[in-house]
VOMAR-406042 format. One record per residue (C-alpha): residue number from 0; residue in three letters; chain; x, y, z. Coordinates in steps of 0.5 Angstrom, whole numbers. Layout:
BEGIN
drenti NUM	seza ALA	torse A	c1 X	c2 Y	c3 Z
...
This chain:
BEGIN
drenti 0	seza MET	torse A	c1 18	c2 -16	c3 8
drenti 1	seza ALA	torse A	c1 18	c2 -22	c3 12
drenti 2	seza GLY	torse A	c1 23	c2 -24	c3 17
drenti 3	seza LYS	torse A	c1 29	c2 -29	c3 17
drenti 4	seza LYS	torse A	c1 26	c2 -35	c3 14
drenti 5	seza LYS	torse A	c1 28	c2 -42	c3 15
drenti 6	seza SER	torse A	c1 34	c2 -45	c3 11
drenti 7	seza ARG	torse A	c1 32	c2 -49	c3 5
drenti 8	seza PRO	torse A	c1 38	c2 -52	c3 0
drenti 9	seza VAL	torse A	c1 43	c2 -48	c3 -3
drenti 10	seza VAL	torse A	c1 40	c2 -45	c3 -10
drenti 11	seza SER	torse A	c1 45	c2 -45	c3 -16
drenti 12	seza GLY	torse A	c1 45	c2 -40	c3 -21
drenti 13	seza LEU	torse A	c1 42	c2 -45	c3 -26
drenti 14	seza VAL	torse A	c1 36	c2 -46	c3 -22
drenti 15	seza VAL	torse A	c1 35	c2 -39	c3 -21
drenti 16	seza LEU	torse A	c1 35	c2 -38	c3 -29
drenti 17	seza GLY	torse A	c1 30	c2 -44	c3 -29
drenti 18	seza LEU	torse A	c1 25	c2 -40	c3 -24
drenti 19	seza VAL	torse A	c1 26	c2 -34	c3 -28
drenti 20	seza ALA	torse A	c1 24	c2 -38	c3 -35
drenti 21	seza THR	torse A	c1 18	c2 -41	c3 -32
drenti 22	seza SER	torse A	c1 15	c2 -35	c3 -29
drenti 23	seza GLY	torse A	c1 10	c2 -35	c3 -35
drenti 24	seza TYR	torse A	c1 8	c2 -42	c3 -34
drenti 25	seza LEU	torse A	c1 7	c2 -41	c3 -26
drenti 26	seza THR	torse A	c1 3	c2 -35	c3 -28
drenti 27	seza VAL	torse A	c1 -2	c2 -39	c3 -32
drenti 28	seza GLU	torse A	c1 -3	c2 -44	c3 -27
drenti 29	seza LEU	torse A	c1 -4	c2 -39	c3 -22
drenti 30	seza ARG	torse A	c1 -9	c2 -36	c3 -26
drenti 31	seza LYS	torse A	c1 -12	c2 -43	c3 -27
drenti 32	seza GLN	torse A	c1 -13	c2 -44	c3 -20
drenti 33	seza GLU	torse A	c1 -17	c2 -37	c3 -18
drenti 34	seza GLU	torse A	c1 -24	c2 -39	c3 -17
drenti 35	seza GLN	torse A	c1 -30	c2 -35	c3 -18
drenti 36	seza GLY	torse A	c1 -30	c2 -30	c3 -12
drenti 37	seza ILE	torse A	c1 -35	c2 -31	c3 -6
drenti 38	seza THR	torse A	c1 -33	c2 -24	c3 -3
drenti 39	seza GLU	torse A	c1 -38	c2 -19	c3 -5
drenti 40	seza VAL	torse A	c1 -36	c2 -12	c3 -6
drenti 41	seza ARG	torse A	c1 -41	c2 -7	c3 -5
drenti 42	seza ASN	torse A	c1 -41	c2 1	c3 -5
drenti 43	seza VAL	torse A	c1 -42	c2 3	c3 2
drenti 44	seza GLY	torse A	c1 -45	c2 10	c3 1
drenti 45	seza VAL	torse A	c1 -39	c2 14	c3 2
drenti 46	seza LEU	torse A	c1 -37	c2 15	c3 -6
drenti 47	seza ASN	torse A	c1 -43	c2 15	c3 -9
drenti 48	seza GLY	torse A	c1 -46	c2 22	c3 -6
drenti 49	seza THR	torse A	c1 -51	c2 19	c3 -1
drenti 50	seza ARG	torse A	c1 -51	c2 21	c3 6
drenti 51	seza GLY	torse A	c1 -49	c2 16	c3 11
drenti 52	seza SER	torse A	c1 -52	c2 16	c3 18
drenti 53	seza GLY	torse A	c1 -49	c2 19	c3 24
drenti 54	seza ALA	torse A	c1 -49	c2 26	c3 27
drenti 55	seza PRO	torse A	c1 -53	c2 31	c3 24
drenti 56	seza SER	torse A	c1 -49	c2 35	c3 18
drenti 57	seza GLU	torse A	c1 -46	c2 42	c3 19
drenti 58	seza ASP	torse A	c1 -48	c2 46	c3 13
drenti 59	seza LYS	torse A	c1 -44	c2 52	c3 12
drenti 60	seza GLY	torse A	c1 -44	c2 55	c3 5
drenti 61	seza ASP	torse A	c1 -44	c2 50	c3 0
drenti 62	seza ALA	torse A	c1 -41	c2 45	c3 5
drenti 63	seza SER	torse A	c1 -44	c2 40	c3 9
drenti 64	seza TRP	torse A	c1 -41	c2 35	c3 14
drenti 65	seza SER	torse A	c1 -43	c2 28	c3 16
drenti 66	seza ARG	torse A	c1 -41	c2 22	c3 20
drenti 67	seza LEU	torse A	c1 -40	c2 15	c3 19
drenti 68	seza GLU	torse A	c1 -38	c2 9	c3 23
drenti 69	seza ASN	torse A	c1 -34	c2 3	c3 22
drenti 70	seza PRO	torse A	c1 -29	c2 6	c3 22
drenti 71	seza ALA	torse A	c1 -31	c2 13	c3 25
drenti 72	seza ARG	torse A	c1 -30	c2 18	c3 20
drenti 73	seza SER	torse A	c1 -32	c2 25	c3 17
drenti 74	seza VAL	torse A	c1 -35	c2 26	c3 10
drenti 75	seza LEU	torse A	c1 -35	c2 33	c3 7
drenti 76	seza ARG	torse A	c1 -40	c2 34	c3 1
drenti 77	seza GLY	torse A	c1 -41	c2 39	c3 -3
drenti 78	seza SER	torse A	c1 -47	c2 43	c3 -5
drenti 79	seza ASP	torse A	c1 -48	c2 38	c3 -10
drenti 80	seza GLY	torse A	c1 -48	c2 32	c3 -5
drenti 81	seza GLN	torse A	c1 -42	c2 29	c3 -8
drenti 82	seza VAL	torse A	c1 -36	c2 27	c3 -3
drenti 83	seza LYS	torse A	c1 -30	c2 32	c3 -3
drenti 84	seza ALA	torse A	c1 -26	c2 29	c3 3
drenti 85	seza VAL	torse A	c1 -26	c2 22	c3 7
drenti 86	seza LEU	torse A	c1 -22	c2 23	c3 14
drenti 87	seza THR	torse A	c1 -22	c2 18	c3 19
drenti 88	seza ASP	torse A	c1 -21	c2 19	c3 26
drenti 89	seza GLY	torse A	c1 -14	c2 17	c3 28
drenti 90	seza ALA	torse A	c1 -11	c2 17	c3 21
drenti 91	seza ARG	torse A	c1 -7	c2 22	c3 18
drenti 92	seza THR	torse A	c1 -9	c2 20	c3 10
drenti 93	seza ALA	torse A	c1 -14	c2 23	c3 8
drenti 94	seza THR	torse A	c1 -18	c2 21	c3 1
drenti 95	seza LEU	torse A	c1 -20	c2 27	c3 -3
drenti 96	seza THR	torse A	c1 -24	c2 28	c3 -10
drenti 97	seza GLY	torse A	c1 -20	c2 31	c3 -15
drenti 98	seza PRO	torse A	c1 -19	c2 30	c3 -23
drenti 99	seza ALA	torse A	c1 -20	c2 23	c3 -26
drenti 100	seza ARG	torse A	c1 -14	c2 19	c3 -27
drenti 101	seza THR	torse A	c1 -12	c2 13	c3 -30
drenti 102	seza PHE	torse A	c1 -7	c2 8	c3 -27
drenti 103	seza ALA	torse A	c1 -5	c2 2	c3 -32
drenti 104	seza GLU	torse A	c1 1	c2 -3	c3 -33
drenti 105	seza PRO	torse A	c1 0	c2 -6	c3 -39
drenti 106	seza SER	torse A	c1 7	c2 -10	c3 -39
drenti 107	seza SER	torse A	c1 4	c2 -14	c3 -33
drenti 108	seza THR	torse A	c1 -4	c2 -13	c3 -33
drenti 109	seza ALA	torse A	c1 -10	c2 -12	c3 -37
drenti 110	seza SER	torse A	c1 -13	c2 -8	c3 -31
drenti 111	seza LYS	torse A	c1 -14	c2 -1	c3 -31
drenti 112	seza VAL	torse A	c1 -16	c2 3	c3 -25
drenti 113	seza SER	torse A	c1 -19	c2 10	c3 -27
drenti 114	seza THR	torse A	c1 -21	c2 14	c3 -20
drenti 115	seza THR	torse A	c1 -22	c2 21	c3 -18
drenti 116	seza ASP	torse A	c1 -19	c2 19	c3 -11
drenti 117	seza TRP	torse A	c1 -13	c2 23	c3 -9
drenti 118	seza VAL	torse A	c1 -10	c2 21	c3 -2
drenti 119	seza ARG	torse A	c1 -6	c2 26	c3 2
drenti 120	seza LEU	torse A	c1 -2	c2 26	c3 8
drenti 121	seza MET	torse A	c1 -5	c2 31	c3 14
drenti 122	seza PRO	torse A	c1 -1	c2 34	c3 18
drenti 123	seza GLU	torse A	c1 -5	c2 31	c3 24
drenti 124	seza PRO	torse A	c1 -9	c2 25	c3 26
drenti 125	seza TRP	torse A	c1 -16	c2 27	c3 24
drenti 126	seza SER	torse A	c1 -21	c2 27	c3 30
drenti 127	seza GLU	torse A	c1 -29	c2 29	c3 30
drenti 128	seza GLY	torse A	c1 -30	c2 37	c3 29
drenti 129	seza ALA	torse A	c1 -23	c2 38	c3 27
drenti 130	seza GLN	torse A	c1 -26	c2 42	c3 21
drenti 131	seza LYS	torse A	c1 -26	c2 48	c3 26
drenti 132	seza GLU	torse A	c1 -19	c2 48	c3 27
drenti 133	seza LYS	torse A	c1 -14	c2 52	c3 24
drenti 134	seza TRP	torse A	c1 -9	c2 47	c3 22
drenti 135	seza PHE	torse A	c1 -15	c2 43	c3 18
drenti 136	seza LYS	torse A	c1 -17	c2 50	c3 15
drenti 137	seza ASP	torse A	c1 -10	c2 52	c3 12
drenti 138	seza TRP	torse A	c1 -9	c2 45	c3 10
drenti 139	seza TYR	torse A	c1 -15	c2 43	c3 6
drenti 140	seza ALA	torse A	c1 -15	c2 50	c3 3
drenti 141	seza GLU	torse A	c1 -8	c2 48	c3 0
drenti 142	seza ASN	torse A	c1 -10	c2 41	c3 -2
drenti 143	seza ARG	torse A	c1 -17	c2 41	c3 -4
drenti 144	seza ASP	torse A	c1 -16	c2 43	c3 -12
drenti 145	seza SER	torse A	c1 -8	c2 41	c3 -12
drenti 146	seza LYS	torse A	c1 -6	c2 37	c3 -18
drenti 147	seza GLU	torse A	c1 1	c2 36	c3 -14
drenti 148	seza ASP	torse A	c1 4	c2 29	c3 -14
drenti 149	seza ASP	torse A	c1 0	c2 25	c3 -8
drenti 150	seza VAL	torse A	c1 1	c2 19	c3 -5
drenti 151	seza PHE	torse A	c1 -2	c2 15	c3 -11
drenti 152	seza ALA	torse A	c1 3	c2 19	c3 -16
drenti 153	seza PHE	torse A	c1 9	c2 17	c3 -12
drenti 154	seza ALA	torse A	c1 7	c2 10	c3 -12
drenti 155	seza PHE	torse A	c1 7	c2 9	c3 -19
drenti 156	seza GLN	torse A	c1 13	c2 13	c3 -20
drenti 157	seza TYR	torse A	c1 17	c2 6	c3 -18
drenti 158	seza VAL	torse A	c1 13	c2 1	c3 -23
drenti 159	seza ALA	torse A	c1 17	c2 -2	c3 -29
drenti 160	seza GLY	torse A	c1 19	c2 3	c3 -34
drenti 161	seza ALA	torse A	c1 18	c2 9	c3 -29
drenti 162	seza PRO	torse A	c1 23	c2 15	c3 -31
drenti 163	seza GLN	torse A	c1 28	c2 17	c3 -27
drenti 164	seza LYS	torse A	c1 29	c2 23	c3 -23
drenti 165	seza LYS	torse A	c1 34	c2 27	c3 -19
drenti 166	seza ASP	torse A	c1 33	c2 32	c3 -13
drenti 167	seza GLY	torse A	c1 38	c2 38	c3 -13
drenti 168	seza GLN	torse A	c1 44	c2 34	c3 -9
drenti 169	seza GLY	torse A	c1 44	c2 29	c3 -15
drenti 170	seza ILE	torse A	c1 40	c2 23	c3 -12
drenti 171	seza ALA	torse A	c1 35	c2 19	c3 -16
drenti 172	seza PHE	torse A	c1 29	c2 19	c3 -11
drenti 173	seza ARG	torse A	c1 25	c2 16	c3 -16
drenti 174	seza GLY	torse A	c1 24	c2 11	c3 -23
drenti 175	seza ASP	torse A	c1 24	c2 4	c3 -24
drenti 176	seza ALA	torse A	c1 25	c2 0	c3 -18
drenti 177	seza ASN	torse A	c1 27	c2 -7	c3 -17
drenti 178	seza PHE	torse A	c1 25	c2 -12	c3 -11
drenti 179	seza GLY	torse A	c1 32	c2 -14	c3 -9
drenti 180	seza PRO	torse A	c1 38	c2 -17	c3 -12
drenti 181	seza LEU	torse A	c1 38	c2 -24	c3 -15
drenti 182	seza ASN	torse A	c1 39	c2 -30	c3 -10
drenti 183	seza THR	torse A	c1 45	c2 -34	c3 -13
drenti 184	seza SER	torse A	c1 47	c2 -36	c3 -6
drenti 185	seza GLY	torse A	c1 41	c2 -40	c3 -3
drenti 186	seza ALA	torse A	c1 41	c2 -35	c3 3
drenti 187	seza GLU	torse A	c1 34	c2 -32	c3 5
drenti 188	seza GLY	torse A	c1 31	c2 -39	c3 4
drenti 189	seza GLY	torse A	c1 33	c2 -40	c3 -3
drenti 190	seza ASP	torse A	c1 28	c2 -35	c3 -6
drenti 191	seza LEU	torse A	c1 28	c2 -32	c3 -13
drenti 192	seza ARG	torse A	c1 30	c2 -25	c3 -10
drenti 193	seza LEU	torse A	c1 33	c2 -22	c3 -3
drenti 194	seza GLU	torse A	c1 29	c2 -19	c3 1
drenti 195	seza GLN	torse A	c1 31	c2 -13	c3 6
drenti 196	seza SER	torse A	c1 32	c2 -7	c3 1
drenti 197	seza ASP	torse A	c1 29	c2 -1	c3 5
drenti 198	seza PHE	torse A	c1 28	c2 6	c3 2
drenti 199	seza TYR	torse A	c1 35	c2 8	c3 3
drenti 200	seza ASP	torse A	c1 38	c2 2	c3 0
drenti 201	seza TYR	torse A	c1 34	c2 5	c3 -7
drenti 202	seza LEU	torse A	c1 37	c2 12	c3 -6
drenti 203	seza GLY	torse A	c1 44	c2 9	c3 -5
drenti 204	seza VAL	torse A	c1 45	c2 14	c3 1
drenti 205	seza PRO	torse A	c1 45	c2 14	c3 9
drenti 206	seza TYR	torse A	c1 39	c2 16	c3 12
drenti 207	seza PRO	torse A	c1 39	c2 19	c3 20
drenti 208	seza PHE	torse A	c1 33	c2 16	c3 23
drenti 209	seza ARG	torse A	c1 30	c2 21	c3 29
drenti 210	seza ASP	torse A	c1 32	c2 16	c3 34
drenti 211	seza GLY	torse A	c1 39	c2 17	c3 33
drenti 212	seza ALA	torse A	c1 40	c2 10	c3 28
drenti 213	seza THR	torse A	c1 43	c2 11	c3 21
drenti 214	seza GLY	torse A	c1 40	c2 7	c3 16
drenti 215	seza SER	torse A	c1 47	c2 5	c3 11
drenti 216	seza PRO	torse A	c1 45	c2 3	c3 4
drenti 217	seza GLU	torse A	c1 48	c2 -4	c3 1
drenti 218	seza ALA	torse A	c1 51	c2 -3	c3 -6
drenti 219	seza MET	torse A	c1 48	c2 -9	c3 -8
drenti 220	seza ARG	torse A	c1 41	c2 -7	c3 -6
drenti 221	seza ALA	torse A	c1 42	c2 0	c3 -10
drenti 222	seza ARG	torse A	c1 35	c2 2	c3 -14
drenti 223	seza SER	torse A	c1 31	c2 -4	c3 -10
drenti 224	seza LEU	torse A	c1 25	c2 -4	c3 -5
drenti 225	seza ASP	torse A	c1 22	c2 -10	c3 -2
drenti 226	seza CYS	torse A	c1 15	c2 -9	c3 0
drenti 227	seza SER	torse A	c1 16	c2 -6	c3 6
drenti 228	seza GLY	torse A	c1 21	c2 -2	c3 4
drenti 229	seza TYR	torse A	c1 17	c2 1	c3 -2
drenti 230	seza ILE	torse A	c1 11	c2 3	c3 3
drenti 231	seza ARG	torse A	c1 16	c2 6	c3 7
drenti 232	seza MET	torse A	c1 19	c2 10	c3 1
drenti 233	seza VAL	torse A	c1 12	c2 12	c3 -1
drenti 234	seza LEU	torse A	c1 9	c2 14	c3 5
drenti 235	seza GLY	torse A	c1 15	c2 16	c3 9
drenti 236	seza TYR	torse A	c1 21	c2 19	c3 5
drenti 237	seza ARG	torse A	c1 16	c2 22	c3 0
drenti 238	seza ALA	torse A	c1 10	c2 24	c3 3
drenti 239	seza ARG	torse A	c1 13	c2 25	c3 10
drenti 240	seza TYR	torse A	c1 10	c2 20	c3 15
drenti 241	seza PRO	torse A	c1 15	c2 19	c3 21
drenti 242	seza LEU	torse A	c1 19	c2 13	c3 20
drenti 243	seza MET	torse A	c1 22	c2 8	c3 25
drenti 244	seza SER	torse A	c1 29	c2 5	c3 24
drenti 245	seza SER	torse A	c1 27	c2 -2	c3 25
drenti 246	seza ASP	torse A	c1 20	c2 -5	c3 28
drenti 247	seza LYS	torse A	c1 23	c2 -3	c3 35
drenti 248	seza SER	torse A	c1 26	c2 3	c3 35
drenti 249	seza GLY	torse A	c1 23	c2 10	c3 35
drenti 250	seza ASP	torse A	c1 16	c2 12	c3 33
drenti 251	seza GLY	torse A	c1 12	c2 12	c3 26
drenti 252	seza LEU	torse A	c1 12	c2 7	c3 21
drenti 253	seza PRO	torse A	c1 16	c2 0	c3 23
drenti 254	seza ARG	torse A	c1 21	c2 -3	c3 18
drenti 255	seza THR	torse A	c1 17	c2 -10	c3 16
drenti 256	seza ALA	torse A	c1 10	c2 -12	c3 14
drenti 257	seza ASN	torse A	c1 9	c2 -15	c3 20
drenti 258	seza GLY	torse A	c1 12	c2 -9	c3 25
drenti 259	seza MET	torse A	c1 7	c2 -5	c3 21
drenti 260	seza ALA	torse A	c1 1	c2 -9	c3 22
drenti 261	seza ARG	torse A	c1 2	c2 -10	c3 29
drenti 262	seza SER	torse A	c1 3	c2 -3	c3 30
drenti 263	seza LYS	torse A	c1 -1	c2 2	c3 34
drenti 264	seza GLN	torse A	c1 0	c2 7	c3 28
drenti 265	seza GLY	torse A	c1 -6	c2 9	c3 25
drenti 266	seza VAL	torse A	c1 -13	c2 6	c3 25
drenti 267	seza ASP	torse A	c1 -14	c2 -2	c3 24
drenti 268	seza VAL	torse A	c1 -19	c2 -2	c3 19
drenti 269	seza LEU	torse A	c1 -19	c2 -10	c3 18
drenti 270	seza PRO	torse A	c1 -17	c2 -12	c3 25
drenti 271	seza LEU	torse A	c1 -12	c2 -18	c3 25
drenti 272	seza THR	torse A	c1 -15	c2 -23	c3 29
drenti 273	seza GLY	torse A	c1 -9	c2 -29	c3 27
drenti 274	seza VAL	torse A	c1 -5	c2 -31	c3 21
drenti 275	seza SER	torse A	c1 -9	c2 -38	c3 19
drenti 276	seza VAL	torse A	c1 -14	c2 -39	c3 13
drenti 277	seza LYS	torse A	c1 -20	c2 -38	c3 18
drenti 278	seza ASP	torse A	c1 -17	c2 -31	c3 20
drenti 279	seza ARG	torse A	c1 -18	c2 -28	c3 13
drenti 280	seza PRO	torse A	c1 -23	c2 -22	c3 14
drenti 281	seza SER	torse A	c1 -30	c2 -24	c3 12
drenti 282	seza GLY	torse A	c1 -31	c2 -18	c3 8
drenti 283	seza ILE	torse A	c1 -27	c2 -12	c3 5
drenti 284	seza ASP	torse A	c1 -33	c2 -7	c3 5
drenti 285	seza GLN	torse A	c1 -29	c2 -2	c3 10
drenti 286	seza LEU	torse A	c1 -23	c2 -1	c3 5
drenti 287	seza GLN	torse A	c1 -22	c2 5	c3 2
drenti 288	seza PRO	torse A	c1 -16	c2 8	c3 -3
drenti 289	seza GLY	torse A	c1 -9	c2 9	c3 1
drenti 290	seza ASP	torse A	c1 -11	c2 3	c3 6
drenti 291	seza LEU	torse A	c1 -5	c2 -1	c3 7
drenti 292	seza VAL	torse A	c1 -7	c2 -9	c3 7
drenti 293	seza PHE	torse A	c1 -3	c2 -14	c3 10
drenti 294	seza PHE	torse A	c1 -2	c2 -22	c3 8
drenti 295	seza LYS	torse A	c1 0	c2 -28	c3 10
drenti 296	seza LEU	torse A	c1 4	c2 -32	c3 4
drenti 297	seza ASP	torse A	c1 9	c2 -36	c3 7
drenti 298	seza ALA	torse A	c1 8	c2 -42	c3 12
drenti 299	seza ARG	torse A	c1 16	c2 -41	c3 14
drenti 300	seza THR	torse A	c1 15	c2 -34	c3 17
drenti 301	seza ASN	torse A	c1 11	c2 -37	c3 23
drenti 302	seza GLU	torse A	c1 6	c2 -32	c3 26
drenti 303	seza ARG	torse A	c1 9	c2 -26	c3 22
drenti 304	seza LEU	torse A	c1 5	c2 -23	c3 17
drenti 305	seza ASP	torse A	c1 10	c2 -22	c3 11
drenti 306	seza HIS	torse A	c1 7	c2 -18	c3 5
drenti 307	seza VAL	torse A	c1 4	c2 -11	c3 5
drenti 308	seza GLY	torse A	c1 1	c2 -7	c3 0
drenti 309	seza MET	torse A	c1 -4	c2 -1	c3 -1
drenti 310	seza VAL	torse A	c1 -11	c2 0	c3 -4
drenti 311	seza ILE	torse A	c1 -11	c2 3	c3 -10
drenti 312	seza GLY	torse A	c1 -19	c2 3	c3 -12
drenti 313	seza TYR	torse A	c1 -23	c2 -1	c3 -17
drenti 314	seza ASP	torse A	c1 -21	c2 -3	c3 -24
drenti 315	seza THR	torse A	c1 -25	c2 -2	c3 -30
drenti 316	seza GLU	torse A	c1 -28	c2 -10	c3 -29
drenti 317	seza GLY	torse A	c1 -30	c2 -8	c3 -21
drenti 318	seza HIS	torse A	c1 -25	c2 -11	c3 -18
drenti 319	seza LEU	torse A	c1 -21	c2 -8	c3 -11
drenti 320	seza ILE	torse A	c1 -14	c2 -7	c3 -14
drenti 321	seza PHE	torse A	c1 -8	c2 -6	c3 -10
drenti 322	seza ILE	torse A	c1 0	c2 -5	c3 -11
drenti 323	seza SER	torse A	c1 6	c2 -8	c3 -8
drenti 324	seza SER	torse A	c1 13	c2 -10	c3 -9
drenti 325	seza ARG	torse A	c1 14	c2 -17	c3 -11
drenti 326	seza GLU	torse A	c1 20	c2 -22	c3 -13
drenti 327	seza GLU	torse A	c1 16	c2 -24	c3 -19
drenti 328	seza VAL	torse A	c1 15	c2 -18	c3 -22
drenti 329	seza ASN	torse A	c1 22	c2 -15	c3 -19
drenti 330	seza GLY	torse A	c1 19	c2 -9	c3 -16
drenti 331	seza PRO	torse A	c1 12	c2 -5	c3 -15
drenti 332	seza THR	torse A	c1 6	c2 -8	c3 -19
drenti 333	seza ILE	torse A	c1 -1	c2 -8	c3 -20
drenti 334	seza GLY	torse A	c1 0	c2 -14	c3 -24
drenti 335	seza ASP	torse A	c1 -2	c2 -21	c3 -25
drenti 336	seza ILE	torse A	c1 5	c2 -25	c3 -25
drenti 337	seza GLY	torse A	c1 5	c2 -29	c3 -19
drenti 338	seza GLY	torse A	c1 -3	c2 -28	c3 -17
drenti 339	seza ALA	torse A	c1 -7	c2 -22	c3 -20
drenti 340	seza SER	torse A	c1 -7	c2 -16	c3 -15
drenti 341	seza ARG	torse A	c1 -14	c2 -17	c3 -13
drenti 342	seza LEU	torse A	c1 -17	c2 -16	c3 -6
drenti 343	seza ASP	torse A	c1 -24	c2 -19	c3 -8
drenti 344	seza GLY	torse A	c1 -26	c2 -26	c3 -10
drenti 345	seza ASN	torse A	c1 -21	c2 -33	c3 -9
drenti 346	seza GLY	torse A	c1 -15	c2 -31	c3 -12
drenti 347	seza TYR	torse A	c1 -8	c2 -32	c3 -9
drenti 348	seza TYR	torse A	c1 -8	c2 -25	c3 -5
drenti 349	seza ALA	torse A	c1 -15	c2 -25	c3 -3
drenti 350	seza LYS	torse A	c1 -14	c2 -32	c3 0
drenti 351	seza THR	torse A	c1 -8	c2 -29	c3 4
drenti 352	seza LEU	torse A	c1 -11	c2 -22	c3 6
drenti 353	seza ARG	torse A	c1 -11	c2 -22	c3 14
drenti 354	seza SER	torse A	c1 -12	c2 -15	c3 16
drenti 355	seza ALA	torse A	c1 -11	c2 -7	c3 14
drenti 356	seza LYS	torse A	c1 -10	c2 -1	c3 17
drenti 357	seza ARG	torse A	c1 -11	c2 7	c3 15
drenti 358	seza LEU	torse A	c1 -5	c2 11	c3 17
């Protein structure tokens, strides 16, 4: 979600309809413009059962711990040497190994991500040696074999066609989400759909933040989540990561993509060095499932980063895929409309990637 944009000429309803009608053509053209990738995607020894370098492992029964760097993290392996968990210093998101799942969105892409990664939120940030602490022992015992919904399950409960589900108070907290209402007035710079739809707009109920502010939903934004609102829904409202009421008030995950990228929350996996083309990260090997990725898509937002998504994993063709909420698809997607959801290569999103964070 970007900040306010410079105005452009008013876009009439007919122009909006024209934009919608030509989306298929634009998708074809964007695909033609994608060049063969230059960013090499490698397995860095975390998810293939090999021991990484670092501190000596600590063997207790069928478990062994080792340390890896860049970023500093602990890896738990079973007696067979296979990875059971990856836990990053300063981050609360943990990647656990569990039953294989396949995530697909056939209406928007042929990509499929088959993965054994399950991303869950720990009650405290990880630090070296935390495996000895009671809070982690209790948390891991509860979650190591759990098939309860994780962050990825939450994320795909808002894609096109996802069934609606209500809580005990009758509030629909999951189901097919829009990006935002159609822009027929020319506001927000004349974009196809309006930004600024947060998780409480989707829910349609006021939300009291911890700093005393209250998020007030707008009726026209019902069932809508812009890119940062979607991340706040998945990691905040659903996974219970603390949420700020804005980019400046409170503590936790800020409101906008730019605020998230520049926040002190979590760990900078791909540090932000700038927003120009030359500031594109030279490699993406450090990325792992659950990481937030930040993009510079629109020159009108000046120094602000204006899009955020979440890494899902490698698809069946070996491309590193992310999910985000986009106006072209009108909601959360791993699809190709408006540019393939690939972080490797030289496609639209790969070229505009600027940083990544592990919460």
